[in-house]
C-alpha positions in Angstrom: -47.2 -33.7 24.4 -43.6 -34.0 25.7 -41.7 -30.8 26.3 -39.5 -29.5 23.5 -36.4 -30.2 25.4 -37.1 -33.5 26.8 -34.5 -36.0 25.2 -34.3 -39.7 25.1 -32.2 -41.5 27.5 -30.9 -43.9 24.8 -30.7 -46.4 27.7 -27.8 -44.6 29.1 -28.5 -43.4 33.0 -26.0 -40.5 32.5 -27.7 -39.2 29.4 -31.2 -39.0 31.2 -29.5 -37.3 34.2 -27.7 -34.6 32.2 -30.7 -34.2 30.0 -32.9 -33.2 33.1 -29.9 -31.0 34.2 -29.8 -29.2 31.0 -33.4 -28.5 31.1 -33.0 -26.8 34.4 -30.2 -24.7 33.2 -32.1 -23.6 30.2 -35.0 -22.6 32.6 -32.3 -20.8 34.6 -31.1 -18.9 31.6 -34.5 -17.7 30.7 -35.0 -16.2 34.2 -31.5 -14.7 33.9 -31.9 -13.4 30.3 -35.3 -12.1 30.1 -35.1 -10.5 26.6 -36.0 -12.4 23.2 -33.0 -11.2 21.3 -29.4 -12.9 20.6 -27.7 -10.6 23.1 -26.9 -10.2 25.7 -24.8 -13.5 25.8 -24.7 -15.8 28.9 -21.4 -16.1 30.7 -19.9 -18.6 33.4 -20.5 -15.9 36.0 -24.2 -16.4 35.7 -23.9 -20.0 36.9 -21.2 -19.9 39.7 -22.0 -23.4 41.1 -22.0 -25.2 37.5 -18.7 -27.0 38.1 -20.0 -28.5 41.4 -23.2 -29.5 39.8 -21.5 -31.3 37.0 -19.1 -33.2 39.3 -22.1 -34.2 41.5 -24.1 -35.3 38.5 -21.7 -37.2 36.4 -19.3 -38.4 39.2 -16.0 -39.4 37.9 -16.9 -38.9 34.4 -17.3 -35.2 34.9 -13.7 -34.8 36.6 -10.9 -34.2 34.1 -7.6 -35.9 34.9 -4.7 -37.5 33.1 -3.9 -41.2 31.9 -5.3 -43.6 29.4 -8.3 -44.6 31.9 -9.0 -41.1 32.2 -9.0 -40.2 28.6 -11.8 -42.9 28.3 -13.7 -41.0 31.0 -13.3 -37.8 29.1 -14.4 -39.3 25.8 -17.4 -40.8 27.9 -18.2 -37.4 29.2 -18.0 -35.6 25.8 -20.3 -38.2 24.3 -22.9 -37.9 26.9 -23.0 -34.1 26.6 -23.1 -34.2 23.0 -26.0 -36.7 22.7 -28.1 -34.5 25.1 -27.3 -31.3 23.2 -27.9 -32.8 19.8 -31.3 -34.0 21.1 -32.2 -30.9 22.7 -31.3 -28.9 19.7 -33.2 -31.1 17.3 -36.3 -30.8 19.3 -36.2 -27.0 19.7 -35.5 -26.4 16.0 -38.2 -29.1 15.0 -40.8 -27.2 17.2 -39.9 -23.4 17.1 -39.5 -21.5 13.9 -36.5 -19.1 13.9 -38.8 -16.0 13.4 -40.5 -16.7 16.9 -39.5 -15.1 20.1 -39.3 -18.4 21.7 -36.1 -19.3 19.5 -34.1 -17.5 22.0 -33.9 -20.9 23.6 -31.7 -22.0 20.8 -29.4 -19.2 21.6 -29.4 -19.9 25.1 -28.3 -23.5 24.5 -25.6 -22.4 22.1 -24.3 -20.0 25.1 -24.5 -23.0 27.4 -22.4 -25.1 25.1 -19.9 -22.3 24.7 -19.4 -22.1 28.4 -19.0 -26.0 28.8 -16.5 -25.8 26.0 -14.5 -23.2 27.8 -14.5 -25.4 31.0 -13.2 -28.5 29.0 -16.5 -30.3 29.7 -17.5 -31.1 26.1 -16.0 -31.1 22.5 -14.8 -27.6 21.6 -16.4 -27.9 18.1 -19.6 -29.0 19.3 -21.2 -25.6 19.4 -19.9 -24.9 15.5 -21.4 -28.5 14.6 -24.9 -27.5 15.7 -24.4 -24.0 14.1 -23.8 -25.7 11.0 -26.6 -28.0 11.0 -28.9 -25.0 11.6 -27.7 -23.1 8.7 -28.2 -26.2 6.6 -31.9 -26.2 7.8 -32.6 -22.3 7.1 -33.3 -20.3 4.2 -31.2 -17.3 3.4 -33.1 -14.8 5.5 -32.8 -17.4 8.4 -29.1 -18.0 7.8 -28.7 -14.0 8.1 -30.2 -14.5 11.8 -27.8 -17.4 12.8 -24.8 -15.3 11.4 -25.7 -12.5 13.7 -25.4 -14.8 16.5 -21.9 -16.1 15.2 -20.8 -12.3 14.6 -21.8 -11.4 18.2 -19.9 -14.5 19.8 -16.8 -14.3 17.4 -14.3 -13.4 20.1 -15.5 -16.0 22.7 -15.6 -18.7 20.1 -12.2 -17.9 19.0 -10.7 -17.1 22.5 -10.1 -20.9 23.5 -9.3 -24.2 21.7 -9.4 -22.4 18.3 -7.1 -25.2 17.0 -10.1 -27.5 17.3 -12.3 -25.0 15.7 -10.7 -23.4 12.8 -11.3 -26.0 10.3 -15.2 -26.1 11.4 -15.5 -22.4 11.0 -13.7 -22.5 7.6 -16.1 -25.3 6.3 -19.1 -23.6 7.7 -18.2 -20.2 5.9 -17.5 -21.8 2.7 -20.7 -23.9 2.6 -22.6 -20.7 3.3 -20.6 -18.8 0.5 -21.6 -21.7 -2.0 -25.3 -21.3 -1.3 -25.1 -17.4 -1.5 -25.3 -15.5 -4.9 -22.6 -12.8 -5.1 -24.9 -11.1 -7.4 -28.1 -10.9 -5.1 -26.5 -11.1 -1.7 -23.1 -9.3 -2.0 -23.4 -7.5 1.5 -24.1 -11.0 3.1 -21.2 -12.4 1.3 -18.9 -9.6 2.6 -20.1 -10.3 6.1 -19.1 -14.0 5.9 -15.7 -12.9 4.4 -15.0 -10.5 7.1 -15.8 -13.0 9.7 -13.2 -15.4 8.2 -10.7 -13.1 7.9 -11.2 -12.0 11.5 -11.3 -15.3 12.6 -8.4 -17.2 10.7 -4.7 -15.9 11.1 -3.4 -13.8 8.3 -0.9 -16.5 7.2 -3.4 -19.3 7.4 -3.0 -21.3 4.3 -6.4 -22.9 4.6 -8.0 -19.9 3.2 -5.6 -19.3 0.1 -6.4 -20.4 -3.3 -3.4 -22.3 -3.6 -4.1 -24.0 -7.0 -4.8 -20.7 -8.5 -8.2 -21.7 -9.7 -10.3 -18.8 -11.5 -14.1 -18.1 -10.8 -15.1 -19.5 -14.3 -18.7 -20.0 -13.1 -19.4 -16.2 -13.4 -20.5 -16.2 -17.3 -21.4 -13.0 -18.9 -24.2 -13.7 -21.5 -24.6 -11.2 -24.4 -25.8 -11.2 -27.9 -23.2 -12.8 -30.0 -25.0 -12.0 -33.4 -24.3 -9.2 -35.8 -26.0 -5.9 -35.3 -29.2 -5.2 -37.5 -28.7 -3.0 -40.3 -30.4 0.6 -40.0 -33.2 1.1 -42.6 -32.3 3.0 -45.6 -28.7 3.3 -44.7 -27.1 0.8 -47.1 -27.0 3.1 -50.0 -25.6 6.0 -48.0 -23.0 3.8 -46.5 -21.8 2.3 -49.7 -21.7 5.6 -51.4 -19.6 7.1 -48.5 -17.5 4.2 -48.6 -16.8 4.7 -52.3 -16.2 8.2 -51.9 -13.5 7.4 -49.3 -11.8 4.9 -51.4 -11.6 7.5 -54.3 -10.4 10.2 -52.1 -7.3 8.2 -50.8 -4.6 8.0 -53.4 -2.1 5.2 -53.2 0.7 7.7 -52.3 -1.1 9.2 -49.7 -0.5 8.5 -45.8 -2.6 5.7 -44.3 -5.6 7.3 -42.7 -6.0 7.2 -39.0 -8.1 4.3 -37.8 -11.6 5.4 -36.5 -13.5 4.1 -33.7 -16.1 1.4 -34.3 -19.8 2.3 -33.7 -21.4 1.0 -30.8 -23.4 -1.7 -32.4 -20.1 -3.0 -34.2 -18.1 -2.6 -30.8 -20.8 -4.5 -28.7 -19.7 -8.3 -29.3 -16.2 -7.5 -29.5 -16.2 -5.5 -26.2 -18.1 -8.2 -24.2 -15.9 -10.8 -25.5 -13.3 -9.5 -23.2 -15.1 -10.6 -20.1 -14.2 -14.1 -21.2 -10.5 -13.4 -20.9 -10.9 -11.3 -17.6 -12.6 -14.4 -15.9 -10.2 -16.9 -17.3 -6.9 -15.4 -18.1 -5.2 -18.9 -19.0 -7.4 -18.7 -22.2 -4.5 -16.2 -23.6 -2.0 -19.0 -23.5 -3.4 -19.9 -26.8 -1.9 -17.8 -29.8 -5.3 -17.7 -31.5 -7.1 -16.3 -28.4 -4.3 -13.8 -27.3 -4.7 -12.3 -30.9 -8.6 -12.0 -30.4 -7.8 -10.3 -26.9 -5.4 -7.8 -28.3 -7.9 -7.0 -31.2 -10.9 -6.8 -28.8 -8.8 -4.5 -26.2 -7.3 -2.2 -28.9 -10.9 -1.5 -30.3 -12.2 -0.9 -26.9 -9.5 1.8 -25.8 -10.0 3.5 -29.1 -13.8 3.9 -28.6 -13.2 5.0 -24.9 -10.7 7.6 -26.0 -13.1 9.0 -28.6 -15.8 9.1 -26.1 -13.7 11.0 -23.7 -12.7 13.7 -26.4 -16.3 13.9 -27.2 -17.2 14.8 -23.6 -14.2 17.1 -23.1 -15.6 19.0 -26.2 -19.1 19.1 -24.6 -17.6 20.2 -21.4 -15.9 23.1 -23.0 -19.2 24.1 -24.7 -21.2 23.7 -21.5 -18.8 23.9 -18.6 -21.6 23.7 -16.0 -22.2 20.2 -17.2 -18.7 19.1 -16.9 -18.7 17.2 -13.6 -22.1 15.7 -14.5 -20.6 14.2 -17.9 -17.6 13.0 -16.0 -19.0 11.3 -13.3 -22.4 10.0 -14.7 -22.4 10.0 -18.3 -25.9 10.6 -19.8 -28.5 12.2 -17.4 -31.3 9.5 -16.3 -34.4 10.4 -15.0 -36.0 8.2 -12.2 -39.6 8.4 -10.7 -39.9 8.5 -6.9 -41.1 4.9 -6.9 -37.9 3.7 -8.5 -35.4 5.3 -6.0 -34.9 2.2 -4.0 -34.3 0.1 -7.1 -31.8 2.7 -8.5 -29.7 2.7 -5.3 -29.4 -1.1 -5.3 -26.3 -2.5 -6.4 -25.9 -5.5 -8.6 -22.3 -6.8 -9.7 -23.8 -8.6 -12.7 -23.3 -6.5 -16.0 -26.5 -5.5 -17.9 -25.4 -6.6 -21.4 -28.4 -5.4 -23.4 -27.6 -3.9 -27.0 -30.0 -1.1 -26.2 -28.2 -0.1 -22.9 -24.5 -0.5 -24.5 -24.1 3.1 -25.7 -25.5 4.5 -22.4 -22.9 2.3 -20.4 -19.9 3.1 -22.2 -20.9 6.8 -21.8 -20.5 6.3 -18.1 -16.9 7.1 -16.7 -17.3 4.8 -13.9 -18.2 1.9 -16.3 -15.1 2.7 -18.2 -13.0 2.7 -15.3 -14.3 -0.6 -14.1 -13.3 -2.3 -17.4 -10.0 -0.5 -17.6 -9.1 -1.8 -14.1 -10.0 -5.2 -15.3 -8.0 -4.8 -18.3 -5.0 -3.6 -16.0 -5.3 -6.7 -14.0 -5.3 -9.0 -16.8 -2.1 -7.2 -18.4 -0.2 -7.5 -15.0 -0.9 -11.2 -15.3 0.6 -11.2 -18.6 3.7 -9.2 -17.6 4.3 -11.9 -14.7 4.9 -14.2 -17.8 7.7 -12.2 -19.4 11.2 -13.3 -19.2 12.4 -10.4 -17.0 9.5 -11.4 -14.4 10.3 -15.1 -14.2 13.9 -14.2 -13.7 13.2 -12.4 -10.6 11.4 -15.5 -9.3 13.9 -17.8 -10.4 15.7 -17.6 -6.9 12.6 -19.3 -5.2 13.9 -22.6 -4.0 10.4 -24.5 -3.8 7.9 -22.6 -6.0 4.1 -23.4 -5.9 4.1 -25.4 -9.2 0.2 -25.0 -9.6 0.5 -21.2 -10.2 4.0 -20.9 -11.8 3.0 -21.6 -15.4 6.5 -22.7 -16.3 5.6 -23.8 -19.8 4.1 -20.4 -20.8 6.5 -17.5 -21.5 5.6 -14.2 -23.3 7.6 -13.5 -26.5 9.6 -10.4 -26.8 7.1 -8.7 -29.0 4.2 -9.7 -26.9 6.0 -8.4 -24.0 6.6 -4.9 -25.6 2.9 -4.8 -26.6 1.7 -5.6 -23.1 4.0 -3.0 -21.5 2.7 -0.3 -24.1 -0.9 -1.4 -23.6 -0.4 -0.9 -19.7 1.1 2.3 -20.2 -1.8 3.4 -22.4 -4.4 2.1 -19.8 -2.7 4.0 -17.1 -2.6 7.2 -19.2 -6.2 6.8 -20.0 -7.2 6.5 -16.4 -5.1 9.3 -15.3 -6.5 11.7 -17.9 -10.1 11.5 -16.7 -11.8 13.3 -13.9 -9.8 12.9 -10.5 -7.8 10.2 -12.6 -4.5 10.5 -10.6 -6.3 10.0 -7.2 -8.2 7.0 -8.7 -5.1 5.4 -10.2 -3.1 5.8 -7.1 -5.6 3.9 -5.1 -5.8 1.1 -7.9 -2.0 1.1 -8.1 -1.8 0.6 -4.3 -4.4 -2.4 -4.4 -2.6 -4.0 -7.4 0.8 -3.8 -5.6 -0.4 -5.4 -2.4 -1.9 -8.1 -4.4 1.2 -8.7 -6.3 2.8 -9.1 -3.0 0.1 -11.7 -1.9 0.7 -13.5 -5.2 4.4 -13.7 -4.6 3.7 -15.1 -1.3 1.5 -18.0 -2.6 4.2 -18.6 -5.4 6.7 -19.1 -2.5 4.5 -21.7 -1.0 3.0 -19.4 1.7 5.9 -19.2 4.3 4.9 -18.3 7.7 4.3 -14.5 8.1 4.6 -14.4 11.9 8.0 -13.9 13.2 9.5 -16.7 15.2 9.4 -16.5 18.9 12.5 -14.8 20.7 14.7 -17.1 22.6 15.3 -17.0 26.3 18.9 -15.4 25.9 17.6 -12.8 23.6 14.7 -11.9 26.0 17.1 -11.7 29.2 19.7 -9.7 27.4 16.9 -7.2 26.2 15.5 -7.1 29.8 18.8 -6.3 31.3 19.5 -3.6 28.8 16.3 -1.9 29.6 16.8 -2.3 33.3 20.3 -0.8 32.9 19.0 2.1 30.7 16.1 2.8 33.2 18.3 2.5 36.4 19.3 5.6 38.3 23.0 6.5 37.6 25.2 7.6 40.4 26.1 11.2 39.8 29.7 12.1 40.0 30.8 14.8 42.5 32.5 16.5 39.5 31.0 15.8 36.1 33.6 15.4 33.4 34.7 18.6 32.0 33.0 20.6 34.6 34.9 23.2 36.8 35.0 22.3 40.6 32.6 24.2 42.9 34.3 23.3 46.2 35.3 27.0 46.8 31.6 27.9 47.6 32.1 25.9 51.0 35.7 27.3 51.7 35.4 31.0 51.0 33.3 33.9 52.1 30.2 34.9 50.0 31.9 38.0 48.4 34.9 36.3 47.1 32.9 33.1 46.1 30.8 35.4 44.1 33.8 37.0 42.2 35.1 33.7 41.2 31.6 32.7 40.0 31.9 35.6 37.7 35.1 34.5 36.2 34.6 34.3 32.3 36.0 30.9 32.2 33.1 29.7 34.0 30.3 30.9 31.8 32.0 31.6 28.4 31.7 29.0 25.7 35.2 27.4 25.1 36.9 27.7 21.8 36.1 24.8 19.4 39.9 24.4 18.6 40.4 23.8 22.4 38.7 20.3 21.9 40.7 19.0 19.0 43.9 18.5 20.9 42.2 16.8 23.9 40.3 14.4 21.2 43.7 13.5 19.4 45.3 12.8 22.8 42.4 10.5 23.9 42.6 8.7 20.4 46.2 8.1 21.1 45.5 6.6 24.4 42.9 4.4 23.1 45.1 2.9 20.2 48.0 2.6 22.7 46.7 2.5 26.3 49.0 2.4 29.3 46.4 0.5 31.3 42.9 -0.9 30.9 41.8 1.9 33.4 43.4 4.6 31.1 41.9 3.3 28.0 38.5 3.1 29.8 38.9 6.9 31.0 40.0 7.8 27.4 37.1 6.3 25.7 34.8 8.2 28.1 36.7 11.4 27.8 36.7 11.3 24.0 32.9 10.9 24.0 32.3 13.9 26.4 34.7 16.1 24.2 33.0 14.9 21.1 29.6 15.7 22.3 30.7 19.2 23.6 32.5 20.0 20.3 29.4 19.2 18.3 27.3 21.3 20.3 29.4 24.2 19.9 30.0 23.6 16.1 26.2 23.4 15.7 25.9 27.1 16.2 28.4 28.3 13.5 29.3 25.2 11.4 26.0 23.4 10.9 26.6 22.7 7.3 29.9 20.9 8.0 27.9 18.1 9.7 26.9 16.7 6.4 30.6 15.9 5.8 30.8 13.6 9.0 30.7 9.9 7.9 31.2 8.5 11.2 30.4 9.5 15.1 33.9 8.3 15.9 35.7 11.0 13.2 34.3 14.4 13.5 37.3 16.1 11.9 35.1 17.8 9.4 33.8 20.3 12.1 37.4 21.4 12.7 38.1 22.4 9.2 38.3 26.0 8.2 35.0 27.6 7.0 34.6 28.8 3.4 36.9 31.6 2.4 35.6 35.2 2.3 35.8 35.2 -1.5 33.4 32.2 -1.8 31.1 33.7 0.6 31.0 37.0 -1.0 30.2 35.2 -4.3 27.4 33.3 -2.7 25.9 36.4 -1.5 25.9 38.2 -4.8 23.1 36.3 -6.4 20.4 37.5 -4.1 21.8 39.7 -1.7 20.9 37.6 1.4 22.1 34.1 1.0 18.6 32.8 1.6 16.0 33.4 -0.9 12.9 34.9 -0.2 10.9 31.9 -1.2 11.9 28.9 0.7 9.5 26.4 -0.6 11.0 23.2 -1.7 12.5 23.2 -5.2 11.6 20.2 -7.4 13.7 19.9 -10.7 12.9 17.7 -13.7 16.1 16.9 -15.7 15.5 15.0 -18.7 19.3 14.0 -19.4 20.9 13.3 -16.2 19.6 10.8 -13.5 21.8 12.7 -11.1 21.5 16.4 -12.1 25.0 18.1 -11.8 23.3 21.4 -11.5 21.7 20.2 -8.2 25.0 19.2 -6.9 26.7 22.5 -8.1 24.0 24.7 -6.5 24.4 22.9 -3.1 28.0 23.2 -3.2 28.0 26.7 -3.9 25.5 27.5 -1.0 25.9 24.7 1.5 24.1 26.5 4.2 21.3 27.3 2.2 20.3 24.3 0.1 20.2 20.7 0.9 19.6 17.7 -1.7 16.8 15.2 -0.8 18.0 11.7 -1.4 15.7 9.2 -2.5 14.8 5.7 -1.0 15.7 2.9 -3.4 15.6 -0.9 -3.1 18.2 -1.8 -5.4 21.9 -2.6 -4.1 24.6 0.1 -3.9 26.9 0.4 -6.9 30.4 0.6 -6.8 31.4 4.0 -4.8 27.8 4.5 -3.7 27.1 5.3 -0.2 23.9 5.1 1.9 22.9 8.5 3.2 25.2 10.3 0.5 23.9 9.1 -2.8 20.7 7.3 -1.9 18.9 5.9 1.1 19.3 2.1 0.3 16.5 0.1 2.0 15.0 -3.5 1.5 11.9 -4.0 -0.2 10.1 -4.7 3.0 10.9 -1.4 4.3 10.2 0.4 1.0 6.4 -1.2 1.0 5.8 -0.2 4.7 6.9 3.4 3.8 4.6 3.3 0.6 1.8 1.8 2.4 2.0 4.4 5.0 1.8 7.2 2.5 5.3 8.4 3.4 6.2 9.2 0.0 5.8 12.5 -2.1 6.1 10.3 -5.2 7.3 6.7 -5.9 7.8 4.2 -8.7 7.3 0.6 -7.8 9.4 -1.7 -9.8 10.4 -4.3 -7.6 14.1 -4.5 -7.2 14.3 -0.9 -8.8 11.8 0.8 -6.7 12.3 4.5 -5.9 10.5 7.0 -3.7 10.9 10.4 -2.2 10.3 10.8 1.5 7.9 13.6 2.8 9.6 13.4 6.1 13.2 14.0 4.6 11.6 17.1 2.8 10.3 18.3 6.2 13.6 17.7 8.1 15.5 20.0 5.8 13.0 22.7 5.9 12.7 22.5 9.8 16.6 23.0 9.7 16.2 26.3 8.0 17.6 25.1 4.7 15.6 24.8 1.2 15.1 21.2 0.1 16.0 20.5 -3.7 14.6 17.4 -5.2 15.0 15.7 -8.5 12.0 13.9 -10.1 10.5 12.9 -13.4 7.2 14.0 -14.9 5.1 11.4 -13.2 6.7 12.2 -9.9 5.8 15.8 -10.3 2.2 14.9 -11.1 2.1 12.6 -7.9 3.5 15.5 -5.8 0.8 17.8 -7.2 -1.9 15.4 -6.7 -1.1 15.3 -3.0 -1.5 19.0 -3.0 2.1 19.5 -1.9 3.5 23.2 -2.0 6.6 23.4 -3.9 8.2 25.1 -7.0 8.4 23.0 -9.9 11.2 23.5 -12.5 11.6 21.9 -15.8 15.4 22.0 -17.2 15.1 22.5 -20.9 17.5 19.9 -22.6 20.5 21.2 -24.3 21.1 20.6 -28.1 21.0 16.9 -29.2 24.7 16.9 -29.7 25.5 18.2 -26.3 23.0 15.9 -24.7 24.3 12.9 -26.6 27.9 13.9 -25.5 26.8 14.1 -21.8 25.1 10.7 -21.8 28.1 9.1 -23.5 30.3 10.4 -20.8 28.0 8.4 -18.4 29.2 5.2 -20.2 25.8 4.5 -21.7 25.4 2.4 -24.7 23.9 3.8 -28.1 20.5 2.3 -27.4 20.2 3.5 -24.1 21.3 7.0 -25.3 18.7 7.1 -28.2 15.9 6.0 -25.7 16.7 8.8 -23.2 17.0 11.3 -26.2 13.6 10.2 -27.4 11.9 10.5 -23.6 13.7 13.9 -23.3 12.1 15.1 -26.4 8.6 14.0 -25.3 9.1 15.6 -22.0 10.2 18.9 -23.8 7.1 18.7 -25.9 4.9 18.2 -22.9 6.5 21.3 -21.1 5.9 23.3 -24.3 2.3 22.3 -24.7 1.4 22.5 -21.0 3.0 25.7 -19.9 0.9 25.7 -16.6 2.2 22.4 -15.6 5.7 23.6 -14.4 6.4 26.8 -12.7 9.3 27.7 -14.7 11.1 26.3 -17.9 14.8 27.2 -17.9 17.9 26.3 -19.6 20.3 23.7 -18.2 22.7 26.1 -16.7 24.0 26.7 -13.1 23.4 30.6 -13.7 19.7 30.2 -14.8 18.8 27.8 -12.0 20.5 30.2 -9.5 18.7 33.3 -10.7 15.4 31.5 -10.6 15.5 30.0 -7.2 16.7 33.6 -6.0 14.3 35.2 -8.1 16.4 37.6 -9.6 15.0 37.2 -13.0 11.6 37.1 -14.3 12.3 34.0 -16.5 9.2 31.5 -15.7 7.2 29.6 -17.9 9.5 30.5 -20.9 8.9 34.1 -20.7 11.8 36.7 -20.9 12.0 39.7 -18.7 9.6 41.6 -20.9 7.1 38.8 -20.7 7.5 37.6 -24.3 7.9 34.0 -25.3 11.3 32.9 -25.7 12.4 30.7 -28.6 12.8 27.2 -27.8 15.3 26.2 -30.3 17.1 23.5 -28.3 13.8 21.9 -27.5 12.7 21.8 -31.1 16.0 20.4 -32.1 15.7 17.7 -29.6 12.2 16.7 -30.5 13.2 16.9 -34.4 16.3 14.5 -33.9 14.4 12.2 -31.8 11.5 11.8 -34.3 
């Protein structure tokens, strides 16, 4: 019987010679690597004379060079090595099972081909071709073993000649994924995906679903028939129904819609999976109507289950966490522990299990996340969403759905449903943490969809030009170079007398107050003005250069001196060339006395950040007035926004205006206390800005909405949360009209203000204080001069929220 590695010469002398040489290499590999496992890999250092042996064996064929004739030699050499490698591979695979310890010969063969590929002695993709054939010949357990080899050699495979390999890698992984079941082999599928993501570039379009195809093969099978009626229940149901009809008179209000029973909800609920797996079915009006009905009924049932579980939790507090996280308690025997711990992404759709499934919070959250994804897809078909994408020059037509657009009524329903889903998810156990994670994932996914819509433009930055690189290198060299020290630095007093006079007189001159006393701040103003005059009307180029340097020195020293007594004036400096603000007279004694009368000391005892919720004003005037009255005590935290500045707005004064990419980086880096992601109108409050103000010794004041307060609380951030009770409806409407808003917008703000006021009254623990919208009330609270928190007066009695009730009544 021939040796497993014996190959046919095919009538070519070079094939026979290289076949014997490869047998010798594999024998040497067995002596070098004496283990029977995949690792450690063989490397070129194990065969130091390999290049010389190949040159001697194949002659001119093995020597790489240039020219048309040399390309023919290279092709001949590649063909010889590929023929021998394929024959050797087939003989080994046909005679040695993958479970056998001797299968290490195949791993050694693959390592040898990887070495030859790096030496440009064979086709770079030869190894991957053989791996692809090996995967086709193995069962799923054998494929796992082969994939172990690929994962262990990934860095070596992708290090060189990746351009010739990446399509083979993609094809191999996709073929393997087609064989695998995502229900039975989710872990193996994940390994394959991770291997692809680590091998292929982030912006490689070959791994993108450019045509927007959905995975419609994943069909959820369930019992579509009607539920079987319960025995002896027909008469009772009919009697109760008749009683109900008799009880409701024509003039009575419509009864509140009740949730369906589990048996009735079962087919409606599972029909949602058809829309989740293929959202394009919703383009048909009849299917969209079915989707709306099914989702409404499902959410109504979920809400009722939540209320039932909450009431049970109040009766039995010890079981609250158990009900929230696990639904009904299930008992498992010891022999079923392994089965219970396994994960199967396929839904169990038996009628008998349905009531148990919808009682599980994790299951309900899973369904709500699916619904949220589908709702986001529908929002992308609205008029406003399509207007945002109209600027794309060459869109990907396969995912643009140009012929489909939501009507205004459908858009309102979708947005309302999205908010209901969000509110439901947030209201459950740790709901705000869970939703923040889901929101981050969906936001990133929308960015990827936008990238695909734009035709997948390159993600990587273009290479720098040679001129840019040279300029940058010169700049760095100039910054790092040791500068020549002047004998007398600008503005410094001469020390020459130390060498000319005796020690006693020199010491007396050193004690001169002019040498150690800080100069007066006003002394720099005249010098800066003279330097500016020389810069504007220079007598010579040398005098202009000296004036520029002199002004910079005087400006820096003036700022250092002003920082000790006039730090609050720095906020008024808009340019580093104009620092006139620090020379202004400080606030009058009368203004200082007025600011000191509130709390004795200008700084409150409680220096935690103050977060204010103002329901009427987008920029609360009370915050500006408080900061203006106490400029050295409080500082307003400006939000980061992605919109363009409006007329009269300045970055760093009204908001921090940033682009969407910067905002997304800050959001993904968890740099915001709270944020709202709305594309061109995204807004966030930076944690770092709050910390900077606190570190400077002042008290940060932030304006947020209710959702922002909730996000801040979820992060465990320590602050004082204050709700400004809205004034009367007439006063609120007048204030809004002064802002130039139209009537529809005013009514919308008044309704939202009433809802927030009702929420503040219903949840007194949500805010640390509920106060009137007056400067005196806000000032008294932050200085804690009055015990007026959570709607209580000094005596601790509830106050009458007359204004709040008026706003709520008017809005309703």
